[in-house]
Wavefront OBJ file of the C-alpha trace (Angstrom):
o trace
v 8.717 8.834 -64.475
v 9.908 11.254 -61.797
v 13.532 10.762 -62.837
v 12.665 11.589 -66.453
v 10.946 14.828 -65.367
v 13.941 15.807 -63.226
v 16.255 15.085 -66.168
v 14.100 17.230 -68.459
v 13.886 20.116 -65.959
v 17.668 20.220 -65.564
v 18.476 19.854 -69.248
v 20.030 22.690 -71.251
v 17.105 22.728 -73.687
v 14.680 23.396 -70.842
v 16.870 26.062 -69.235
v 17.268 28.071 -72.456
v 13.538 27.870 -73.181
v 13.507 25.461 -76.117
v 10.874 23.367 -74.359
v 8.413 26.253 -74.115
v 5.346 25.854 -76.366
v 4.714 28.640 -78.855
v 1.146 29.413 -77.790
v -1.159 29.277 -74.784
v -1.650 25.716 -73.593
v -4.126 26.088 -70.729
v -6.603 23.745 -72.447
v -3.867 21.310 -73.426
v -2.317 20.891 -70.018
v -5.527 19.470 -68.519
v -6.042 17.170 -71.486
v -2.467 15.928 -71.140
v -2.877 15.500 -67.372
v -6.067 13.477 -67.897
v -4.257 11.323 -70.437
v -1.392 10.683 -68.019
v -3.849 9.751 -65.267
v -5.573 7.294 -67.600
v -2.266 5.700 -68.602
v -1.303 5.360 -64.927
v -4.665 3.749 -64.127
v -4.250 1.430 -67.101
v -0.871 0.237 -65.848
v -2.376 -0.404 -62.406
v -5.170 -2.492 -63.958
v -2.640 -4.368 -66.122
v -0.453 -5.125 -63.094
v -3.478 -6.481 -61.204
v -4.347 -8.720 -64.149
v -0.769 -9.924 -64.451
v -0.312 -10.731 -60.773
v -3.607 -12.614 -60.582
v -1.800 -15.459 -62.441
v -5.007 -16.334 -64.267
v -3.794 -15.940 -67.828
v -6.178 -14.370 -70.310
v -9.681 -14.130 -68.901
v -11.112 -13.312 -72.361
v -9.743 -14.937 -75.510
v -11.610 -13.012 -78.211
v -11.571 -9.423 -79.439
v -13.367 -7.113 -80.100
v -16.145 -9.309 -78.728
v -16.008 -10.866 -75.274
v -17.165 -14.483 -75.417
v -19.106 -13.560 -78.534
v -20.911 -10.635 -76.938
v -20.390 -6.894 -76.670
v -20.444 -7.266 -72.882
v -19.624 -10.692 -71.417
v -22.170 -12.805 -69.591
v -20.720 -13.499 -66.135
v -23.710 -15.226 -64.597
v -22.914 -18.376 -62.559
v -24.114 -20.614 -65.406
v -22.060 -18.786 -68.049
v -19.009 -18.719 -65.786
v -19.283 -22.471 -65.177
v -19.327 -23.072 -68.946
v -16.349 -20.754 -69.449
v -14.286 -22.525 -66.803
v -15.253 -25.937 -68.215
v -13.814 -24.895 -71.595
v -10.700 -23.534 -69.888
v -10.184 -26.821 -68.027
v -10.573 -28.792 -71.263
v -8.051 -26.654 -73.147
v -4.585 -28.041 -73.987
v -2.764 -27.071 -71.897
v -5.426 -26.560 -69.272
v -6.010 -23.017 -68.103
v -6.686 -21.942 -64.516
v -10.282 -20.995 -63.791
v -11.298 -17.383 -64.062
v -13.818 -15.298 -62.152
v -16.344 -12.597 -62.984
v -14.076 -10.047 -61.314
v -11.143 -10.966 -63.561
v -13.307 -10.877 -66.675
v -14.610 -7.406 -65.851
v -11.105 -6.294 -64.949
v -10.022 -7.182 -68.474
v -13.063 -5.342 -69.833
v -12.011 -2.295 -67.801
v -8.575 -2.627 -69.417
v -10.259 -2.397 -72.837
v -12.474 0.554 -71.894
v -9.553 2.527 -70.469
v -7.519 1.769 -73.606
v -10.312 3.308 -75.697
v -10.268 6.397 -73.487
v -6.497 6.678 -73.775
v -6.735 6.509 -77.566
v -9.367 9.285 -77.662
v -7.363 11.550 -75.347
v -4.152 10.804 -77.250
v -5.739 11.859 -80.545
v -7.180 15.015 -78.942
v -3.820 16.020 -77.470
v -2.026 15.403 -80.776
v -4.645 17.408 -82.688
v -4.711 20.396 -80.341
v -0.939 20.484 -79.937
v -0.328 21.015 -83.653
v 0.506 24.732 -83.197
v 2.052 24.533 -79.734
v 5.632 23.694 -80.650
v 5.197 20.295 -78.969
v 3.526 18.752 -82.015
v 6.286 16.218 -82.612
v 6.174 14.931 -79.036
v 2.369 14.764 -79.081
v 2.363 12.848 -82.382
v 4.996 10.477 -81.009
v 2.777 9.806 -77.996
v -0.288 9.186 -80.182
v 1.732 6.773 -82.321
v 2.967 4.920 -79.238
v -0.614 4.578 -77.997
v -1.705 3.136 -81.357
v 1.158 0.600 -81.321
v 0.426 -0.244 -77.684
v -3.217 -1.025 -78.447
v -2.156 -3.135 -81.442
v 0.184 -5.131 -79.203
v -2.626 -5.626 -76.701
v -4.929 -6.971 -79.416
v -2.184 -9.303 -80.660
v -1.676 -10.514 -77.085
v -5.303 -11.692 -77.080
v -5.455 -13.026 -80.629
v -2.219 -15.033 -80.369
v -2.802 -16.312 -76.832
v -0.330 -14.111 -74.964
v 3.039 -14.896 -76.666
v 5.929 -13.940 -74.400
v 7.621 -11.522 -76.815
v 4.419 -9.619 -77.658
v 3.286 -9.482 -74.024
v 6.710 -8.228 -72.920
v 6.754 -5.539 -75.623
v 3.225 -4.545 -74.593
v 4.296 -4.149 -70.963
v 7.501 -2.232 -71.794
v 5.791 0.143 -74.216
v 3.090 0.819 -71.632
v 5.708 2.013 -69.155
v 7.395 4.139 -71.830
v 4.029 5.647 -72.795
v 3.550 6.790 -69.194
v 6.977 8.469 -69.245
v 6.329 10.336 -72.506
v 2.833 11.357 -71.421
v 4.157 12.672 -68.095
v 6.929 14.607 -69.856
v 4.436 16.192 -72.253
v 2.187 17.145 -69.330
v 5.140 18.635 -67.482
v 6.050 20.600 -70.588
v 2.586 22.143 -70.833
v 2.344 22.930 -67.123
v 5.844 24.436 -67.072
v 4.861 26.743 -69.923
v 1.662 27.757 -68.118
v 3.617 28.603 -64.971
v 6.104 30.644 -66.991
v 3.266 32.467 -68.763
v 1.682 33.404 -65.435
v 4.979 34.803 -64.164
v 5.378 36.874 -67.346
v 1.856 38.279 -67.045
v 2.490 39.230 -63.434
v 5.691 41.034 -64.400
v 3.906 43.078 -67.066
v 0.809 43.795 -64.968
v 2.676 44.979 -61.849
v 3.221 48.737 -62.055
v 6.805 49.890 -61.511
v 7.681 51.309 -58.162
v 9.132 54.786 -58.131
v 11.053 56.110 -55.195
v 9.852 59.416 -53.780
v 12.389 62.147 -54.458
v 13.306 64.282 -51.492
v 13.408 68.067 -52.080
l 1 2 3 4 5 6 7 8 9 10 11 12 13 14 15 16 17 18 19 20 21 22 23 24 25 26 27 28 29 30 31 32 33 34 35 36 37 38 39 40 41 42 43 44 45 46 47 48 49 50 51 52 53 54 55 56 57 58 59 60 61 62 63 64 65 66 67 68 69 70 71 72 73 74 75 76 77 78 79 80 81 82 83 84 85 86 87 88 89 90 91 92 93 94 95 96 97 98 99 100 101 102 103 104 105 106 107 108 109 110 111 112 113 114 115 116 117 118 119 120 121 122 123 124 125 126 127 128 129 130 131 132 133 134 135 136 137 138 139 140 141 142 143 144 145 146 147 148 149 150 151 152 153 154 155 156 157 158 159 160 161 162 163 164 165 166 167 168 169 170 171 172 173 174 175 176 177 178 179 180 181 182 183 184 185 186 187 188 189 190 191 192 193 194 195 196 197 198 199 200 201 202 203 204 205
């Protein structure tokens, strides 16, 4: 992510001002920053799920074990793990923490989708509309891949594409945020230049 920002900041397009949005983006920069933070948090949650080596803790979507919110009481968890042990091939047992971690993954994904749509909508006159629409499209594809990962029992190709696109989404979101913040910084410098009265040297008689 940092390398992509450095590459953008040193590119010819950035130096000549082609990256500058065409209007004020003070409201957009904080939306884009919030979106980037959500994507980063989502990747952290996904990495925790992946490294727990517990497979899928929830096998249905949009429900979770047939409910809007899963029942993770000791009795329900014992029944869940009994079904997982009887599966072919057998699955490792899960825990309430892992189930709620996957639920958090779903909730954050919903937040990312909302923020992605908001950024794309509000960026329509900023000059960064294409990049914002690309990001919104990537988020939609990413969520679709996540749903397919659950429905088709985590196939390797779909899960790998889901992981790779998640990393790419973070890069594009960070670049869009950098673009908005760079424009805001440039706008502040321009306003300071115009608001500072010129200095005149005192003429000696």
